[in-house]
N, CA, C and O of each residue as an XYZ file, in Angstrom:
328
protein
N     119.837      6.226     60.431
C     118.852      5.889     61.447
C     119.585      5.524     62.735
O     120.578      4.798     62.713
N     119.093      6.028     63.835
C     119.634      5.705     65.150
C     119.392      4.223     65.415
O     118.333      3.688     65.084
N     120.382      3.565     66.013
C     120.242      2.125     66.220
C     119.157      1.784     67.229
O     118.699      0.642     67.276
N     118.737      2.756     68.040
C     117.655      2.506     68.998
C     116.302      2.984     68.484
O     115.314      2.961     69.218
N     116.253      3.409     67.253
C     115.000      3.925     66.695
C     113.871      2.894     66.735
O     112.746      3.256     67.080
N     114.122      1.619     66.397
C     113.022      0.642     66.499
C     112.494      0.494     67.927
O     111.298      0.278     68.125
N     113.369      0.609     68.915
C     112.925      0.522     70.303
C     112.099      1.738     70.687
O     111.135      1.623     71.444
N     112.471      2.899     70.172
C     111.683      4.104     70.425
C     110.313      3.994     69.747
O     109.301      4.437     70.290
N     110.301      3.398     68.556
C     109.014      3.160     67.871
C     108.146      2.207     68.686
O     106.935      2.399     68.790
N     108.764      1.186     69.260
C     108.042      0.251     70.117
C     107.439      0.974     71.312
O     106.285      0.743     71.671
N     108.214      1.837     71.914
C     107.736      2.617     73.056
C     106.556      3.492     72.644
O     105.562      3.572     73.365
N     106.659      4.138     71.504
C     105.547      4.956     70.992
C     104.295      4.105     70.774
O     103.182      4.542     71.065
N     104.483      2.895     70.262
C     103.359      1.992     70.025
C     102.698      1.597     71.337
O     101.471      1.580     71.434
N     103.505      1.278     72.348
C     102.944      0.932     73.655
C     102.178      2.102     74.266
O     101.133      1.911     74.888
N     102.702      3.309     74.084
C     102.016      4.487     74.616
C     100.694      4.716     73.883
O      99.696      5.082     74.503
N     100.686      4.505     72.582
C      99.438      4.639     71.813
C      98.443      3.556     72.224
O      97.245      3.812     72.347
N      98.948      2.360     72.432
C      98.092      1.261     72.878
C      97.480      1.571     74.234
O      96.307      1.283     74.473
N      98.263      2.148     75.107
C      97.757      2.543     76.430
C      96.594      3.517     76.280
O      95.587      3.397     76.978
N      96.731      4.468     75.382
C      95.662      5.446     75.174
C      94.414      4.779     74.598
O      93.294      5.121     74.976
N      94.608      3.838     73.694
C      93.477      3.135     73.088
C      92.752      2.263     74.111
O      91.538      2.076     74.030
N      93.499      1.740     75.059
C      92.939      0.798     76.029
C      92.421      1.476     77.295
O      91.895      0.795     78.175
N      92.552      2.757     77.407
C      92.284      3.436     78.682
C      90.898      3.162     79.252
O      90.737      3.109     80.471
N      89.906      2.987     78.405
C      88.551      2.748     78.891
C      88.177      1.268     78.890
O      87.265      0.863     79.612
N      88.863      0.464     78.096
C      88.464     -0.927     77.922
C      89.221     -1.912     78.807
O      88.692     -2.968     79.151
N      90.432     -1.580     79.170
C      91.268     -2.538     79.895
C      90.999     -2.500     81.396
O      90.574     -1.486     81.950
N      91.256     -3.616     82.018
C      91.155     -3.703     83.470
C      92.283     -2.881     84.092
O      93.332     -2.707     83.473
N      92.077     -2.375     85.308
C      93.110     -1.568     85.964
C      94.457     -2.278     86.064
O      95.498     -1.638     85.917
N      94.457     -3.583     86.311
C      95.720     -4.316     86.408
C      96.491     -4.323     85.102
O      97.721     -4.260     85.095
N      95.769     -4.400     84.009
C      96.403     -4.381     82.689
C      97.013     -3.003     82.433
O      98.150     -2.896     81.974
N      96.262     -1.971     82.728
C      96.781     -0.608     82.544
C      98.008     -0.366     83.413
O      98.969      0.268     82.978
N      97.972     -0.872     84.638
C      99.094     -0.678     85.550
C     100.349     -1.384     85.019
O     101.441     -0.815     85.044
N     100.193     -2.596     84.549
C     101.347     -3.326     83.997
C     101.876     -2.642     82.744
O     103.085     -2.610     82.517
N     100.997     -2.107     81.947
C     101.431     -1.391     80.754
C     102.186     -0.126     81.140
O     103.208      0.193     80.534
N     101.693      0.595     82.140
C     102.409      1.774     82.638
C     103.802      1.397     83.133
O     104.782      2.082     82.839
N     103.879      0.300     83.887
C     105.162     -0.155     84.405
C     106.109     -0.527     83.270
O     107.300     -0.221     83.325
N     105.589     -1.178     82.258
C     106.407     -1.563     81.111
C     106.943     -0.334     80.388
O     108.118     -0.285     80.026
N     106.090      0.647     80.180
C     106.508      1.880     79.508
C     107.602      2.572     80.312
O     108.605      3.010     79.750
N     107.410      2.671     81.619
C     108.418      3.316     82.470
C     109.741      2.567     82.435
O     110.801      3.186     82.348
N     109.690      1.246     82.501
C     110.908      0.436     82.487
C     111.639      0.588     81.158
O     112.861      0.739     81.139
N     110.911      0.550     80.056
C     111.541      0.696     78.741
C     112.142      2.087     78.593
O     113.240      2.230     78.056
N     111.439      3.115     79.062
C     111.993      4.472     79.026
C     113.284      4.545     79.828
O     114.255      5.172     79.405
N     113.287      3.903     80.982
C     114.470      3.899     81.840
C     115.650      3.218     81.146
O     116.773      3.720     81.187
N     115.396      2.090     80.520
C     116.464      1.379     79.817
C     117.002      2.231     78.667
O     118.214      2.355     78.496
N     116.104      2.809     77.888
C     116.529      3.586     76.722
C     117.306      4.845     77.099
O     118.190      5.277     76.360
N     116.978      5.426     78.239
C     117.664      6.660     78.636
C     118.945      6.397     79.425
O     119.703      7.327     79.701
N     119.190      5.146     79.787
C     120.362      4.791     80.580
C     121.639      4.906     79.757
O     121.678      4.532     78.585
N     122.660      5.419     80.381
C     123.986      5.458     79.753
C     124.813      4.258     80.199
O     125.962      4.089     79.790
N     124.219      3.446     81.030
C     124.901      2.284     81.602
C     125.053      1.148     80.588
O     125.962      0.327     80.716
N     124.173      1.091     79.581
C     124.150     -0.019     78.646
C     124.535      0.425     77.241
O     124.271      1.555     76.831
N     125.167     -0.498     76.512
C     125.433     -0.247     75.096
C     124.107     -0.383     74.335
O     123.111     -0.842     74.894
N     124.100      0.015     73.076
C     122.886     -0.098     72.272
C     122.419     -1.556     72.185
O     121.223     -1.836     72.267
N     123.363     -2.473     72.020
C     122.987     -3.884     71.941
C     122.412     -4.379     73.259
O     121.457     -5.156     73.267
N     122.985     -3.938     74.369
C     122.457     -4.329     75.676
C     121.061     -3.758     75.892
O     120.197     -4.419     76.467
N     120.846     -2.542     75.436
C     119.516     -1.932     75.558
C     118.492     -2.748     74.788
O     117.405     -3.030     75.293
N     118.841     -3.125     73.561
C     117.929     -3.930     72.749
C     117.601     -5.242     73.451
O     116.440     -5.642     73.537
N     118.618     -5.890     73.941
C     118.431     -7.180     74.602
C     117.560     -7.036     75.848
O     116.652     -7.840     76.063
N     117.824     -6.030     76.663
C     117.066     -5.825     77.895
C     115.605     -5.468     77.601
O     114.692     -5.989     78.240
N     115.394     -4.582     76.636
C     114.021     -4.181     76.299
C     113.238     -5.372     75.765
O     112.101     -5.599     76.179
N     113.829     -6.132     74.855
C     113.110     -7.262     74.275
C     112.854     -8.354     75.302
O     111.794     -8.980     75.292
N     113.807     -8.586     76.178
C     113.613     -9.569     77.239
C     112.490     -9.133     78.175
O     111.613     -9.924     78.523
N     112.530     -7.879     78.573
C     111.495     -7.358     79.463
C     110.133     -7.377     78.780
O     109.129     -7.739     79.395
N     110.101     -6.994     77.528
C     108.836     -6.988     76.787
C     108.249     -8.393     76.699
O     107.036     -8.569     76.816
N     109.098     -9.384     76.497
C     108.626    -10.765     76.475
C     107.985    -11.166     77.790
O     106.954    -11.839     77.804
N     108.591    -10.754     78.891
C     108.027    -11.059     80.208
C     106.671    -10.387     80.382
O     105.736    -10.991     80.908
N     106.567     -9.147     79.944
C     105.310     -8.405     80.065
C     104.228     -9.048     79.208
O     103.093     -9.204     79.657
N     104.566     -9.418     77.987
C     103.589    -10.004     77.079
C     103.071    -11.339     77.587
O     101.907    -11.680     77.380
N     103.937    -12.092     78.253
C     103.483    -13.362     78.834
C     102.398    -13.139     79.875
O     101.515    -13.978     80.055
N     102.470    -12.016     80.551
C     101.524    -11.719     81.621
C     100.280    -10.989     81.124
O      99.276    -10.899     81.830
N     100.361    -10.478     79.919
C      99.252     -9.677     79.402
C      98.805    -10.179     78.029
O      99.044     -9.513     77.022
N      98.165    -11.335     77.979
C      97.758    -11.866     76.674
C      96.802    -10.948     75.925
O      96.758    -10.979     74.695
N      96.043    -10.138     76.635
C      95.125     -9.232     75.937
C      95.892     -8.204     75.119
O      95.426     -7.800     74.053
N      97.057     -7.771     75.590
C      97.873     -6.827     74.828
C      98.440     -7.510     73.592
O      98.492     -6.913     72.517
N      98.861     -8.752     73.742
C      99.371     -9.501     72.602
C      98.296     -9.601     71.531
O      98.575     -9.402     70.349
N      97.072     -9.906     71.935
C      95.984    -10.009     70.970
C      95.720     -8.672     70.275
O      95.465     -8.640     69.071
N      95.779     -7.581     71.019
C      95.579     -6.262     70.415
C      96.687     -5.932     69.432
O      96.424     -5.409     68.349
N      97.934     -6.237     69.805
C      99.045     -5.976     68.894
C      98.915     -6.779     67.610
O      99.216     -6.284     66.524
N      98.467     -8.015     67.739
C      98.237     -8.839     66.548
C      97.150     -8.215     65.672
O      97.269     -8.182     64.447
N      96.095     -7.725     66.313
C      94.993     -7.107     65.590
C      95.498     -5.862     64.833
O      95.160     -5.669     63.665
N      96.306     -5.019     65.500
C      96.810     -3.813     64.862
C      97.779     -4.139     63.726
O      97.842     -3.412     62.735
N      98.533     -5.231     63.870
C      99.503     -5.588     62.841
C      98.816     -6.063     61.560
O      99.428     -6.069     60.492
N      97.555     -6.456     61.663
C      96.819     -6.904     60.474
C      96.366     -5.749     59.595
O      95.948     -5.969     58.458
N      96.440     -4.524     60.100
C      95.988     -3.368     59.308
C      96.998     -2.976     58.278
O      96.778     -2.026     57.527
């Protein structure tokens, strides 16, 4: 397994969440989610960082995003219960 595979899975989950929320979320929430997806894609595709640095940067950034988007946190919790 690629060491960045969990981060790629996270990115896939965020993209799926974006699709699920497209009609229900406020425009600001969708915009922040788009920005988060773009930032994570940028980090993952960068050759500037080691795999460990990528993990650290993605998780740190994701934490910042989640603090600002409690509705996404609630949705992720809901999906994790399935």
